C-alpha positions, 0 to 999 in steps of 0.5 A: 392314289390318283394324286400320285398317278397325276403327279407322275404324269405331270413330272413326265410332262414337265421334265421330258416334253419341253419345247423340242421336236424330234423332227428338228433333231435330224436323223440322229438315233438315240445312241448319239442324241440325248434328246431322242434317248430321253424322248423315247424313254419318256414315251415308254414310261407314258405307255407303261403308265397308261396301260397299267393304271389298274396295276397301280392300285392292285399291285403298286410294287409291280407298277413301280418296278415297271417304271424303274426298269425305264427310269433307272438307266436314265438317271445317274443316282450316284452323281445325284446323291453326291450333289444332294449330300455334298462332297464331305458327307458323300465321301463319308457315306457307306452303302450300309450306313445311310 
């Protein structure tokens, strides 16, 4: 299970903490600047991971739920699914037929 925790931490580091700094972005807030929105949510996710390490082994479902509460609003799963499946199969797919 440590490998999975390290994988999550690595993913966060690679995806969200690329070469930008909040100071360079000006005084915009998270509702108008996507970089700040992503940065704030990434920091929340890192906080959840670092403060709930014991929960990862004792109750993995609750741990995943806490991560999903932060992660799901940031990702358009419908669009990701459509791009992964391709238009032909995406249009044929149903909610119960996958």
